[in-house]
C-alpha atoms as an extended CHARMM CRD file, in Angstrom:
* protein
*
        52  EXT
         1         1  MET       CA            -14.8430000000        2.3160000000       13.1440000000  PROA      1               0.0000000000
         2         2  ALA       CA            -12.7380000000        0.5810000000       10.4290000000  PROA      2               0.0000000000
         3         3  LYS       CA            -14.3660000000       -2.7440000000       11.0340000000  PROA      3               0.0000000000
         4         4  GLN       CA            -17.7820000000       -1.5490000000       10.7750000000  PROA      4               0.0000000000
         5         5  SER       CA            -16.9830000000        0.6860000000        7.4280000000  PROA      5               0.0000000000
         6         6  LEU       CA            -15.5540000000       -2.7730000000        6.1440000000  PROA      6               0.0000000000
         7         7  PHE       CA            -18.4760000000       -4.3520000000        6.8930000000  PROA      7               0.0000000000
         8         8  LYS       CA            -20.6660000000       -1.8740000000        5.2560000000  PROA      8               0.0000000000
         9         9  GLU       CA            -18.3150000000       -1.8260000000        2.2130000000  PROA      9               0.0000000000
        10        10  PHE       CA            -18.7950000000       -5.7450000000        1.9490000000  PROA      10              0.0000000000
        11        11  LEU       CA            -22.2790000000       -5.6100000000        2.2620000000  PROA      11              0.0000000000
        12        12  GLY       CA            -22.5790000000       -2.9860000000       -0.3980000000  PROA      12              0.0000000000
        13        13  PHE       CA            -20.3310000000       -5.3170000000       -2.4930000000  PROA      13              0.0000000000
        14        14  VAL       CA            -22.5640000000       -8.2940000000       -2.0960000000  PROA      14              0.0000000000
        15        15  LYS       CA            -25.6590000000       -6.2670000000       -2.9940000000  PROA      15              0.0000000000
        16        16  GLU       CA            -24.3160000000       -4.1300000000       -5.9130000000  PROA      16              0.0000000000
        17        17  GLU       CA            -22.6230000000       -7.3410000000       -7.5410000000  PROA      17              0.0000000000
        18        18  LYS       CA            -25.2510000000       -9.7500000000       -6.6110000000  PROA      18              0.0000000000
        19        19  LYS       CA            -22.8420000000      -12.2940000000       -5.2010000000  PROA      19              0.0000000000
        20        20  TRP       CA            -25.1990000000      -13.6480000000       -2.0090000000  PROA      20              0.0000000000
        21        21  TRP       CA            -23.4830000000      -16.7160000000       -1.6160000000  PROA      21              0.0000000000
        22        22  MET       CA            -20.2330000000      -15.0980000000       -0.3250000000  PROA      22              0.0000000000
        23        23  ILE       CA            -22.3060000000      -14.3100000000        2.9230000000  PROA      23              0.0000000000
        24        24  PRO       CA            -22.5770000000      -18.0180000000        4.4280000000  PROA      24              0.0000000000
        25        25  LEU       CA            -18.9110000000      -18.3230000000        3.2870000000  PROA      25              0.0000000000
        26        26  VAL       CA            -17.4000000000      -15.5810000000        5.3130000000  PROA      26              0.0000000000
        27        27  THR       CA            -19.4970000000      -16.0790000000        8.1500000000  PROA      27              0.0000000000
        28        28  ILE       CA            -18.3840000000      -20.0120000000        8.1600000000  PROA      28              0.0000000000
        29        29  LEU       CA            -14.8670000000      -18.9370000000        7.5410000000  PROA      29              0.0000000000
        30        30  ILE       CA            -15.1960000000      -16.3400000000       10.5740000000  PROA      30              0.0000000000
        31        31  VAL       CA            -16.6880000000      -19.1280000000       12.7790000000  PROA      31              0.0000000000
        32        32  VAL       CA            -14.0860000000      -21.5020000000       12.1680000000  PROA      32              0.0000000000
        33        33  GLY       CA            -11.1560000000      -18.8390000000       12.5320000000  PROA      33              0.0000000000
        34        34  PHE       CA            -12.5510000000      -18.3050000000       16.2700000000  PROA      34              0.0000000000
        35        35  LEU       CA            -12.7620000000      -21.7510000000       17.1090000000  PROA      35              0.0000000000
        36        36  MET       CA             -9.2330000000      -22.2910000000       16.2330000000  PROA      36              0.0000000000
        37        37  VAL       CA             -8.4060000000      -19.4650000000       18.1210000000  PROA      37              0.0000000000
        38        38  PHE       CA            -10.4220000000      -20.4560000000       20.8400000000  PROA      38              0.0000000000
        39        39  ALA       CA             -9.0220000000      -23.9890000000       20.5980000000  PROA      39              0.0000000000
        40        40  SER       CA             -5.2720000000      -23.0090000000       20.8680000000  PROA      40              0.0000000000
        41        41  SER       CA             -5.7210000000      -20.8020000000       23.9240000000  PROA      41              0.0000000000
        42        42  SER       CA             -8.1210000000      -22.8660000000       26.1040000000  PROA      42              0.0000000000
        43        43  PRO       CA             -8.2150000000      -25.6890000000       28.4430000000  PROA      43              0.0000000000
        44        44  LEU       CA            -11.1140000000      -27.1630000000       26.0650000000  PROA      44              0.0000000000
        45        45  ALA       CA             -8.4330000000      -27.5460000000       23.4190000000  PROA      45              0.0000000000
        46        46  PRO       CA             -8.6360000000      -31.5170000000       23.4310000000  PROA      46              0.0000000000
        47        47  PHE       CA            -12.1850000000      -31.4180000000       23.3430000000  PROA      47              0.0000000000
        48        48  LEU       CA            -12.3260000000      -28.9250000000       20.2320000000  PROA      48              0.0000000000
        49        49  TYR       CA             -9.4750000000      -30.5590000000       18.1460000000  PROA      49              0.0000000000
        50        50  PRO       CA            -11.6460000000      -33.6310000000       16.9650000000  PROA      50              0.0000000000
        51        51  LEU       CA            -13.9020000000      -30.9370000000       14.9930000000  PROA      51              0.0000000000
        52        52  PHE       CA            -11.2960000000      -30.2610000000       12.8370000000  PROA      52              0.0000000000
């Protein structure tokens, strides 16, 4: 529930302040974060390290 309200609050902020450029930035940061977590706990880690 908290994640959903945080997401709604973020979208409300973006919409109200007209900061649409933040959406791709936040999306890329989340994807990179998931890749880093996946790379550290996966047997495929040696193949993901060259991406960084």
